[in-house]
C-alpha positions in Angstrom: 85.8 32.4 5.8 84.4 30.9 2.6 81.0 30.4 1.1 79.7 27.2 -0.4 78.0 27.2 -3.8 76.8 24.9 -6.5 78.3 25.0 -9.9 75.8 25.3 -12.7 77.2 25.7 -16.2 79.2 29.0 -16.4 78.0 30.4 -13.0 77.7 29.4 -9.4 74.8 30.3 -7.3 75.4 31.7 -3.8 72.5 32.3 -1.4 72.4 33.7 2.2 69.3 34.2 4.3 68.0 36.8 6.8 65.2 35.1 8.8 62.9 37.2 10.9 61.3 35.1 13.7 58.4 36.5 15.7 58.9 35.5 19.4 56.0 34.2 21.5 55.8 36.7 24.3 52.7 38.1 26.0 53.8 41.7 25.4 55.9 43.7 22.9 59.6 43.9 23.3 59.9 47.5 24.7 56.4 48.1 26.1 53.4 46.5 27.8 51.1 46.3 24.7 49.8 42.9 24.0 51.1 40.7 21.2 47.8 38.8 20.9 46.1 39.6 17.7 42.3 39.1 17.5 40.8 38.3 14.1 38.4 41.2 14.4 40.6 43.8 16.1 40.6 47.4 15.0 43.7 48.7 13.3 46.1 50.7 15.4 44.3 49.6 18.6 47.2 47.7 20.3 49.5 50.7 20.5 51.0 53.0 23.1 53.4 56.0 23.1 56.4 53.7 23.3 55.7 51.5 20.3 54.5 54.6 18.4 57.7 56.4 19.2 56.0 59.4 20.7 58.3 62.1 22.3 59.3 61.3 25.8 58.4 57.7 25.7 61.1 55.4 27.1 61.6 51.7 26.2 61.9 48.9 28.8 63.3 45.6 27.6 61.1 42.5 27.7 63.0 39.8 29.8 61.0 37.0 28.1 62.3 38.1 24.7 65.9 37.9 25.9 65.3 34.4 27.4 63.9 33.3 24.0 66.9 34.7 22.2 69.3 32.9 24.5 67.4 29.6 23.9 67.7 30.1 20.2 71.4 30.8 20.5 72.0 27.6 22.5 70.0 25.5 20.0 72.1 26.9 17.2 75.4 26.2 19.1 76.1 29.9 19.0 78.4 32.0 21.2 76.4 34.1 23.6 78.5 37.1 24.8 78.3 38.3 28.4 77.4 41.8 27.2 75.4 43.0 24.3 74.0 46.4 23.2 71.1 47.9 21.3 71.4 50.4 18.5 69.1 52.6 16.4 68.9 51.7 12.8 67.9 54.8 11.0 65.8 54.6 7.8 62.4 55.7 6.6 59.7 53.2 6.0 56.0 54.2 6.4 55.4 51.2 8.8 58.2 52.4 11.2 56.4 55.1 13.2 59.6 56.6 14.8 61.8 56.5 11.6 64.3 54.2 13.3 64.3 50.6 14.4 65.7 49.5 17.8 67.9 46.5 17.0 71.4 45.2 17.7 74.4 46.0 15.5 78.0 45.1 16.4 77.3 43.2 19.6 74.4 40.8 18.8 73.2 38.4 21.5 74.1 35.3 19.4 77.1 34.9 17.2 78.8 32.2 15.1 76.4 29.3 15.2 75.4 26.5 12.9 72.5 24.3 11.9 72.7 21.0 10.1 70.4 20.3 7.1 69.8 17.3 4.9 68.9 17.5 1.2 68.5 14.2 -0.7 70.7 12.5 1.8 73.4 15.1 1.8 74.0 16.5 5.3 75.8 19.8 5.6 76.3 22.5 8.2 74.9 25.9 7.4 76.8 28.7 9.2 74.9 31.2 11.3 76.6 34.6 11.3 74.5 36.1 14.0 71.1 36.2 15.6 70.0 39.5 17.2 66.9 41.0 19.0 64.9 43.8 17.4 61.4 45.2 17.1 59.0 44.5 14.3 57.7 47.4 12.2 54.0 47.7 11.6 52.2 46.2 8.6 51.1 47.6 5.2 47.9 46.7 3.4 48.0 47.5 -0.3 44.5 48.4 -1.7 43.5 47.6 -5.2 46.7 45.8 -6.2 50.2 44.7 -5.2 53.0 46.9 -3.9 53.7 48.4 -7.4 50.1 48.7 -8.6 48.0 49.6 -5.5 45.8 52.6 -5.5 46.5 53.3 -1.9 48.4 51.7 1.1 47.0 51.5 4.6 49.2 51.3 7.7 48.5 49.3 10.8 50.8 49.7 13.8 49.4 46.9 15.9 52.4 44.7 15.0 54.9 47.5 15.6 57.1 46.6 18.6 56.5 42.8 18.4 59.8 41.1 19.5 61.8 39.6 16.7 65.0 37.6 16.4 66.7 38.1 13.1 68.9 35.0 12.2 71.5 35.8 9.5 73.2 32.9 7.8 76.5 32.6 6.0 76.1 32.5 2.2 76.3 28.7 2.4 73.3 27.7 0.3 73.9 25.8 -2.9 70.3 25.9 -4.3 66.8 27.2 -3.6 65.9 23.6 -2.4 68.5 23.9 0.3 67.0 27.1 1.6 63.6 25.4 1.9 65.2 22.5 3.9 66.9 25.0 6.2 63.7 27.0 6.9 61.8 23.8 7.6 64.5 22.6 10.0 64.8 26.0 11.7 61.1 26.2 12.2 61.1 22.7 13.7 63.8 23.7 16.2 62.1 27.0 17.1 58.8 25.2 17.9 60.6 22.6 20.1 62.1 25.6 22.0 58.6 26.9 22.6 59.5 30.4 21.4 57.7 30.5 18.1 54.2 29.7 16.8 54.1 28.9 13.1 50.3 29.4 12.9 50.6 33.1 13.5 50.4 35.3 10.4 53.8 36.7 9.6 55.5 34.7 12.3 58.5 33.9 10.0 59.6 36.2 7.2 62.6 35.8 5.0 64.9 38.1 3.1 67.3 36.3 0.7 70.5 37.5 -0.9 71.5 36.0 -4.2 74.7 36.3 -6.2 76.1 34.7 -9.3 79.8 34.2 -9.6 82.0 32.7 -12.3 82.1 28.9 -12.0 85.9 29.1 -12.3 86.0 30.8 -8.9 84.6 27.7 -7.2 87.3 25.4 -5.9 87.2 21.6 -5.8 85.6 21.7 -2.4 82.8 23.8 -3.7 84.0 26.9 -1.8 84.3 30.6 -2.9 86.6 33.2 -1.3 85.0 36.1 0.4 86.9 38.5 -1.8 85.0 37.1 -4.8 81.7 37.5 -3.0 82.4 41.1 -2.1 82.9 41.9 -5.8 79.7 40.1 -6.9 76.5 42.1 -7.4 74.1 41.0 -4.7 70.4 41.1 -5.1 68.1 41.0 -2.0 64.6 39.5 -2.3 62.1 40.5 0.4 58.6 39.6 1.4 59.1 35.8 1.5 56.7 34.2 4.0 57.1 30.4 3.8 59.4 27.5 2.9 57.7 26.9 -0.4 57.7 30.6 -1.3 61.4 30.8 -0.5 62.2 28.0 -3.0 59.9 29.5 -5.6 61.2 33.1 -5.2 64.8 32.1 -5.3 64.3 29.7 -8.3 62.7 32.6 -10.2 65.4 35.0 -9.2 68.3 32.7 -10.1 66.7 32.1 -13.5 66.1 35.9 -14.0 69.8 36.6 -13.2 71.1 33.9 -15.5 69.0 35.1 -18.4 70.1 38.6 -17.8 73.8 37.6 -18.0 73.2 35.6 -21.1 71.7 38.7 -22.8 74.7 40.7 -21.8 73.0 42.8 -19.2 74.8 43.8 -16.0 73.3 42.6 -12.7 72.4 45.5 -10.4 72.9 45.5 -6.7 69.2 46.0 -5.7 66.4 45.1 -3.4 63.5 43.2 -5.1 60.0 42.4 -3.8 58.6 38.8 -4.2 55.1 39.1 -5.6 53.7 35.7 -4.7 50.4 36.2 -6.5 52.3 36.6 -9.8 55.3 34.4 -9.0 57.8 37.1 -9.9 60.3 39.5 -8.3 59.8 43.2 -8.8 62.5 45.9 -8.4 61.9 48.1 -5.4 65.0 50.2 -4.9 68.8 50.2 -5.0 70.3 48.1 -2.2 71.2 50.1 0.9 74.7 49.8 2.3 75.5 49.6 6.0 76.5 53.3 6.1 73.0 54.2 4.9 71.5 53.1 8.2 73.6 55.4 10.3 73.7 53.0 13.3 74.3 54.6 16.7 73.9 53.3 20.3 70.5 53.5 21.9 71.0 55.8 24.9 67.7 54.8 26.6 68.7 51.1 26.9 71.7 50.2 29.1 74.0 47.3 27.9 72.4 43.9 28.3 74.3 41.5 30.5 73.3 37.8 30.6 76.4 36.3 32.2 74.7 35.6 35.5 71.7 33.8 34.2 72.3 32.5 30.6 73.6 29.2 32.0 70.4 28.7 34.0 68.2 28.9 30.9 67.6 25.3 29.8 66.5 24.1 26.4 64.6 20.9 25.7 65.8 17.9 23.8 65.9 19.0 20.2 64.4 17.2 17.1 67.6 15.5 15.9 68.6 14.3 19.3 65.1 13.0 20.0 64.9 11.3 16.6 68.2 9.4 17.4 66.9 8.5 20.8 63.6 7.1 19.4 65.6 4.8 17.1 67.9 3.7 19.9 65.4 3.4 22.7 62.2 2.2 20.9 63.8 0.4 18.0 62.0 2.5 15.4 63.1 2.9 11.8 64.3 6.3 10.8 61.1 7.2 8.8 58.8 6.5 11.8 61.2 8.3 14.1 61.0 11.4 11.8 57.2 11.4 11.7 57.0 11.0 15.5 59.4 13.9 16.1 57.9 16.3 13.5 56.7 18.4 16.4 57.3 18.4 20.1 53.6 17.8 20.7 53.6 14.7 18.5 56.7 13.3 20.1 55.3 13.9 23.6 52.0 12.2 22.6 53.8 9.1 21.2 56.0 8.7 24.3 52.8 8.9 26.5 51.2 6.1 24.4 54.5 4.1 24.4 54.4 4.0 28.2 51.3 1.8 28.0 51.8 -0.3 24.8 54.6 -1.9 22.8 56.6 0.8 21.0 55.8 -0.7 17.6 52.1 -0.7 18.4 52.3 2.9 19.6 54.3 4.0 16.6 51.9 2.4 14.1 48.8 4.0 15.8 50.3 7.4 16.2 52.6 7.8 13.1 50.4 6.0 10.6 46.8 6.0 11.8 46.4 9.1 13.9 48.7 11.5 12.0 47.2 10.3 8.7 43.7 11.1 9.8 44.7 14.4 11.3 46.5 15.4 8.2 43.5 14.5 6.0 41.4 16.8 8.2 44.0 19.6 8.3 44.1 19.1 12.1 47.1 19.2 14.4 47.9 17.0 17.3 47.1 19.9 19.6 43.5 19.8 18.3 43.0 16.6 20.3 44.8 17.8 23.4 43.3 16.2 26.5 42.1 13.1 24.6 45.1 10.8 25.2 43.1 8.5 27.5 40.4 8.0 24.8 43.1 7.2 22.2 44.8 4.8 24.5 41.4 3.1 25.3 40.9 2.6 21.5 44.3 0.8 21.2 43.4 -1.2 24.4 40.2 -2.5 22.8 42.0 -3.7 19.7 44.9 -5.2 21.7 42.4 -7.1 24.0 40.6 -8.5 20.9 37.3 -6.6 21.7 37.4 -4.6 18.5 38.7 -5.3 15.0 41.6 -3.3 13.6 39.5 -2.4 10.6 36.6 -1.0 12.7 39.0 0.8 15.0 40.8 2.5 12.1 38.0 3.1 9.7 35.0 3.8 12.0 35.9 4.5 15.6 39.0 6.7 15.1 37.4 8.7 12.3 34.3 9.3 14.3 36.3 10.3 17.4 38.0 13.0 15.3 34.8 14.1 13.4 32.2 13.9 16.2 34.3 14.2 19.4 32.8 11.0 20.9 34.7 8.5 23.0 35.3 4.9 21.7 32.7 3.1 23.8 29.9 5.6 22.7 30.8 5.0 19.0 31.0 1.2 19.4 27.6 1.1 21.1 26.0 3.4 18.5 27.4 1.5 15.5 27.1 -2.0 17.0 30.8 -2.7 16.5 31.4 -5.2 19.3 33.5 -8.0 18.0 31.5 -11.1 16.9 32.2 -14.3 18.9 33.8 -17.3 17.3 30.6 -19.3 16.9 28.9 -16.4 15.0 31.9 -16.0 12.7 31.9 -19.8 12.0 28.3 -19.5 11.0 29.0 -16.6 8.7 31.8 -18.6 7.0 29.5 -21.5 6.4 26.9 -19.2 4.9 29.3 -17.5 2.6 30.6 -20.8 1.3 27.1 -22.2 0.7 25.8 -19.0 -1.0 28.8 -18.6 -3.4 29.5 -21.9 -5.1 31.1 -20.2 -8.1 33.7 -18.5 -5.8 34.4 -21.8 -4.1 35.0 -23.4 -7.5 37.3 -20.5 -8.5 39.2 -20.9 -5.2 39.8 -24.6 -5.9 40.9 -23.6 -9.5 43.6 -21.4 -8.0 42.2 -17.9 -8.6 43.7 -15.5 -6.1 40.7 -13.2 -5.9 38.2 -15.8 -4.9 39.3 -16.0 -1.3 39.3 -12.2 -0.9 35.7 -12.2 -2.3 34.6 -14.7 0.3 36.4 -12.8 3.1 34.5 -9.7 2.0 31.2 -11.7 2.2 31.9 -12.8 5.7 32.9 -9.3 6.8 29.7 -7.9 5.3 27.6 -10.5 7.2 29.4 -9.6 10.4 29.0 -5.9 9.7 32.8 -5.5 10.1 32.9 -7.0 13.6 34.9 -10.1 12.5 38.7 -10.0 12.3 39.8 -10.3 8.6 42.8 -12.5 9.5 40.7 -15.0 11.5 38.1 -15.1 8.7 40.8 -15.8 6.1 42.1 -18.7 8.2 38.6 -20.2 8.9 37.7 -20.0 5.2 40.9 -21.8 4.2 40.3 -24.5 6.8 36.7 -25.1 5.5 37.6 -24.9 1.8 40.6 -27.2 2.1 38.9 -29.8 4.3 
């Protein structure tokens, strides 16, 4: 097994990730406590003897969490063994109420997968070492400062026991930018699977391992032997909570390590905390080794066997496959196909519209008009769930020549999103019915008669004169005329 790296001057950068994904289940992984967090909930109110680790409490595995893990394994083209086991990972953190974490060790539910990423047109496979189920610790709130300056730290166990899948990659990343691309792609896949909600606070958290090795150890294919990596001092950076933060944290850490080497200082094998507010990493402790965790089998959970039902668990069409199908089936360009498959909900919405209208028309309205207006308002496609018929009606009014494209885009669609009204209500209220041909012809004549200077400029070949006259007609029609038709009528009158 080898790792890929990018050569930069005297050193090559090698990065591997541990991604903690919060699964979307109704209850926690080993008990019946709810995973639904209310904004105003009291600390330590969603707890029970099991997730608090009280004496005598016994865990019961959540079937939904197992199903979600199997789906993730299939999406990552991973091996899913017939039998897997749980272990206790023993270490002290204040947010681990029982002083150990129930996790998987030498028999994870997903093994040896991969995920393809693209960075600046370069497509590569990132190896997935493993993905395993485990329980989330609680959460800490540092009062009066950050982790190293706080006056006090409060502990909330409401999150303790929330089901996680930890996805561990090979050290295949060549740069911080590649880690950002990977996390974005992974999140996209997880949302398509329906096992993950990116809007939840702390739903995806990242630990990154960074090493510098001599550039001479990188072969012509950009690979590094495992023996070299084993001898390298590895720094772990924790508390990374977003794609952007991952790129920033790793860029800082790579720079810090290179500067240390230039100054002749040895790099320590340590765990560092990413302080996002200050944009720096802070040393926390020396890096634990595997032996420090004293893994041993969890006696209260029998081996998990999924052989009889893992093949029955189906996964939906994933983003890359759907993107390729949109290009082939609907004749879309790659950029439009990417926009329209950015989330499963967007892709579903487009396909519903494409059933009623030409695919090019549907793509323009959904990818350009609708998504653009939603992004401007910080809204998601799910915020207009149930309004597909209204949106389709808007397109129908334009296609049937009852409403101008300009009024549809700039007035009706925006009002639909801002006020929640249907197209007909907005059209009636704003008086946006399309003007008839006779009325437009009258507006054209009036614009020519009232603006002789612009007419002279047009005949002199000035490009802006015609646009000015079009604007005058549009103003007279209160936007109800079609700009293309107005342009044509003006040319006919002026050239007669």
